[in-house]
C-alpha positions in Angstrom: -17.0 47.5 24.8 -15.1 49.8 22.5 -17.4 51.6 20.0 -15.8 51.2 16.6 -17.2 53.2 13.7 -16.6 53.2 9.9 -17.3 56.5 8.3 -18.0 56.9 4.6 -19.0 59.8 2.3 -17.9 58.3 -1.1 -16.3 61.6 -2.1 -13.1 62.1 -4.2 -11.4 65.1 -5.7 -12.5 64.4 -9.3 -16.1 63.3 -8.3 -16.0 60.8 -11.2 -19.0 58.5 -11.1 -16.9 55.4 -11.9 -14.6 56.3 -9.0 -17.6 56.8 -6.8 -18.8 53.4 -7.8 -15.5 51.9 -6.7 -15.7 53.6 -3.4 -19.3 52.5 -2.8 -18.4 48.9 -3.6 -15.3 49.0 -1.4 -17.3 50.6 1.5 -19.9 47.9 1.4 -17.2 45.2 1.5 -15.4 46.9 4.3 -18.6 47.2 6.3 -19.3 43.5 5.9 -15.8 42.6 6.9 -15.9 45.0 9.8 -19.1 43.5 11.1 -17.6 40.0 11.2 -14.5 41.3 12.9 -15.8 43.5 15.7 -16.9 46.9 14.2 -20.1 48.1 15.7 -21.5 50.8 13.4 -21.2 52.8 10.1 -21.7 56.5 9.8 -22.9 58.4 6.7 -23.8 62.0 6.1 -25.5 64.3 3.5 -24.2 67.1 1.3 -25.3 68.5 -2.0 -23.8 70.6 -4.8 -20.2 69.5 -3.9 -19.1 68.4 -7.4 -17.2 65.5 -5.7 -19.7 62.7 -5.4 -20.3 63.4 -1.7 -23.2 61.3 -0.3 -26.4 63.1 -1.1 -28.9 60.6 0.4 -27.9 59.2 3.8 -31.0 57.2 4.3 -30.4 55.3 1.1 -26.7 54.9 1.9 -27.5 53.6 5.3 -30.0 51.1 3.8 -27.2 49.8 1.5 -25.0 48.9 4.5 -27.9 47.5 6.6 -29.0 45.3 3.7 -25.6 43.7 3.6 -25.1 43.2 7.3 -27.1 41.8 10.3 -25.8 43.5 13.4 -24.2 46.8 12.4 -25.9 50.0 13.5 -26.1 52.6 10.7 -25.9 56.2 12.0 -27.0 59.1 9.8 -24.9 62.1 10.9 -26.8 63.9 9.7 -29.8 64.3 7.4 -30.4 67.9 6.4 -33.9 68.1 7.7 -35.3 71.2 6.0 -34.3 69.9 2.6 -36.6 66.9 2.9 -40.3 66.4 2.4 -41.3 65.3 6.0 -43.7 62.6 4.9 -41.2 61.1 2.5 -38.4 61.2 5.1 -40.7 59.5 7.7 -41.6 56.8 5.1 -38.0 56.2 4.0 -36.8 55.9 7.6 -39.7 53.6 8.5 -38.9 51.4 5.5 -35.3 51.0 6.5 -36.3 50.6 10.2 -38.5 47.7 9.2 -36.0 46.1 6.9 -33.1 46.3 9.4 -35.2 45.6 12.5 -34.3 48.8 14.2 -30.7 49.3 13.2 -31.0 52.8 11.7 -30.3 55.8 13.9 -31.1 59.2 12.2 -29.9 62.6 13.3 -31.6 65.6 11.6 -29.8 68.9 11.5 -30.1 72.3 9.8 -26.9 72.3 7.8 -25.0 75.5 7.2 -24.3 75.8 3.4 -26.6 78.2 1.6 -25.7 76.6 -1.7 -27.4 73.4 -0.7 -30.6 75.2 0.1 -30.4 77.1 -3.2 -29.7 74.0 -5.2 -32.9 72.4 -3.9 -35.1 75.5 -4.0 -35.4 75.9 -0.2 -35.3 79.2 1.7 -32.2 79.2 4.0 -33.8 81.9 6.1 -36.7 79.7 7.0 -34.6 76.7 8.0 -35.5 76.8 11.7 -39.2 77.0 11.0 -38.9 74.2 8.4 -37.1 72.0 10.8 -39.8 72.4 13.4 -42.5 71.5 10.9 -40.5 68.5 9.7 -40.0 67.0 13.1 -43.6 67.6 14.1 -44.9 66.0 10.9 -42.5 63.0 11.1 -43.6 62.2 14.6 -47.2 62.6 13.6 -46.8 60.2 10.6 -45.0 57.6 12.8 -47.7 58.0 15.4 -50.4 56.8 13.0 -52.1 60.1 12.2 -51.9 59.3 8.5 -52.6 55.6 8.6 -56.0 56.0 6.9 -54.4 57.5 3.9 -52.0 54.6 3.6 -49.0 56.6 4.7 -46.4 54.7 6.7 -48.1 51.6 7.9 -45.9 51.2 10.9 -42.4 50.9 12.2 -40.4 48.0 13.7 -39.1 50.2 16.5 -41.7 51.5 19.0 -42.8 54.1 19.6 -40.8 55.2 16.6 -37.3 54.7 15.0 -34.4 56.4 16.8 -34.4 60.1 15.8 -32.0 62.7 17.2 -31.9 66.5 16.9 -28.4 67.5 15.9 -26.5 70.8 16.1 -24.6 72.9 18.6 -26.8 75.8 19.7 -29.3 76.6 22.4 -32.0 76.6 19.7 -31.0 73.0 19.0 -31.4 72.1 22.7 -34.8 73.8 22.8 -36.0 71.9 19.8 -34.9 68.6 21.1 -36.5 69.2 24.5 -39.7 70.5 23.0 -40.2 67.4 21.0 -38.9 65.1 23.7 -36.1 63.8 21.5 -32.4 63.0 22.2 -29.9 65.7 21.5 -26.9 65.0 19.4 -24.2 67.6 19.8 -21.7 68.4 17.0 -18.8 69.0 19.5 -18.0 68.9 23.2 -20.5 71.5 24.4 -21.3 70.8 28.1 -23.1 74.1 28.6 -25.6 73.2 25.8 -26.0 69.8 27.2 -26.8 71.2 30.6 -29.3 73.6 29.2 -31.0 70.8 27.4 -31.2 68.7 30.6 -32.6 71.7 32.4 -35.3 72.1 29.8 -36.1 68.4 29.9 -36.4 68.5 33.7 -38.8 71.4 33.5 -40.9 69.5 30.9 -40.8 66.2 32.9 -39.1 64.3 30.2 -36.0 62.1 30.3 -32.9 63.7 28.7 -30.6 61.8 26.4 -27.4 63.4 25.1 -24.9 62.3 22.5 -21.8 64.4 22.8 -18.1 64.0 21.8 -15.8 63.7 24.7 -13.5 66.5 25.8 -10.5 64.9 24.0 -11.0 65.1 20.3 -9.4 61.9 19.0 -10.2 62.6 15.4 -10.4 60.0 12.7 -7.8 57.2 12.8 -5.9 55.5 10.1 -3.6 52.6 10.9 -0.2 52.2 9.2 3.0 50.5 10.2 4.9 53.7 9.4 2.9 56.8 10.1 5.5 59.3 8.8 5.7 57.5 5.5 1.9 57.3 5.4 1.6 61.1 5.8 4.1 61.6 3.0 2.6 59.1 0.6 -1.1 59.2 1.4 -1.6 62.5 3.3 -2.8 64.3 0.2 -6.1 62.4 0.3 -6.7 63.6 3.8 -5.5 67.1 2.9 -8.1 67.4 0.1 -11.0 66.5 2.4 -9.8 68.7 5.2 -9.4 71.7 2.9 -12.7 71.1 1.1 -14.6 70.6 4.3 -13.0 73.5 6.0 -14.0 75.8 3.1 -17.6 75.1 3.8 -17.4 76.8 7.2 -16.0 80.1 8.6 -16.0 78.8 12.1 -15.8 75.5 14.0 -19.2 74.1 13.1 -18.3 70.6 14.3 -15.5 68.7 15.8 -14.2 67.7 12.4 -14.2 71.1 10.7 -10.9 72.9 10.1 -11.8 76.3 8.8 -8.9 78.0 6.9 -6.6 74.9 6.8 -4.3 74.9 3.8 -1.3 72.6 4.4 -0.6 69.1 5.4 1.3 70.2 8.4 -1.7 72.1 9.6 -4.0 69.1 9.2 -1.5 66.8 10.9 -1.0 69.2 13.8 -4.8 69.5 14.3 -5.2 65.9 15.4 -8.5 65.7 13.5 -7.0 63.1 11.2 -4.3 60.8 12.6 -2.0 58.0 11.3 -1.1 55.6 14.1 0.6 52.3 14.4 -1.4 49.5 15.9 0.8 49.5 19.0 0.3 53.3 19.4 -3.5 52.8 19.2 -3.5 49.9 21.7 -1.5 51.9 24.2 -3.8 55.0 23.7 -7.0 53.0 24.3 -5.6 51.1 27.2 -4.3 54.2 29.0 -7.5 56.3 28.3 -9.9 54.2 30.3 -13.0 55.9 28.9 -11.9 56.2 25.3 -15.1 57.1 23.5 -15.8 56.0 19.9 -13.0 54.9 17.7 -13.7 56.4 14.2 -12.1 55.2 11.0 -12.6 56.9 7.7 -10.8 54.5 5.5 -11.7 55.8 2.0 -11.1 59.5 2.9 -10.5 61.7 -0.1 -10.6 58.8 -2.5 -8.0 56.9 -0.6 -6.7 53.8 -2.7 -8.9 50.9 -1.8 -6.0 48.6 -1.0 -4.7 51.2 1.5 -8.1 51.4 3.1 -8.2 47.6 3.5 -4.7 47.6 5.1 -5.8 50.2 7.7 -9.0 48.4 8.6 -7.4 45.0 8.8 -4.7 46.3 11.1 -7.5 47.2 13.4 -9.3 43.9 13.2 -6.2 41.7 13.1 -4.0 43.5 15.7 -5.8 46.1 17.7 -9.2 44.6 18.6 -7.8 41.2 19.6 -5.2 42.9 21.9 -8.0 44.9 23.5 -10.4 42.0 24.0 
């Protein structure tokens, strides 16, 4: 079964609240449509101090999608762990886990923007220490250690809701192995995955790794004329690629493009791609093991009608042909 993902961050260049409201409403409708036409999950993330309406609370965002659907998985990719109160995060995840009957999957990561830590009054230099404390406390809360105080009366998923340790370093692997949690890698990093598996074997725990494949297929937008789409709609993608790239001086994840400036650079990177339905069908068919198919239909404040056209080309032409 092809894993099909709708990604949303609700950001646009102006960051206008009314525009964000439009994007939020459209995202919920797209998710409902997608669920009824073969999509398997939605993905949300967390950023602060952007000035562009970027999603700041991925647990709440995931809950919105889960409340409007019945089978979709909501994947938080990721929550910036050290910026959360651990008991509050444990309670929020538990609430959504119970409401959705286990459809929330949460990855916690350190993040990399000092401005986010500064804006929330958290010491960036202590992020590793804070993450360790957060994970330990969350697992304690879910394990019932605080039940006498009325904290977190239980979760739908046992022994606890799906929680992943996200990142791309050996420290990330050590943290995941130490707590007996799955590892979610930000890029294709087989050496880190092997190191994590080695640590799990030594600890006598079962490893579980989420890792992008060796071929970075980027995020896909469907259009009957990709060249025209790049010319007419590419500026929405360019804005996000430049903005996202400026947050990092190196390749922090499989979607970052540090230093990118032009549409030609973005197009050549393959991180964002316009394809015809026929091109995508051929690509999936020839690939065998394709990996997740990720669509980001409202990227950079993309016009809602264009987002719908892209998603409906997938549900109306691509998925039936692959069935």
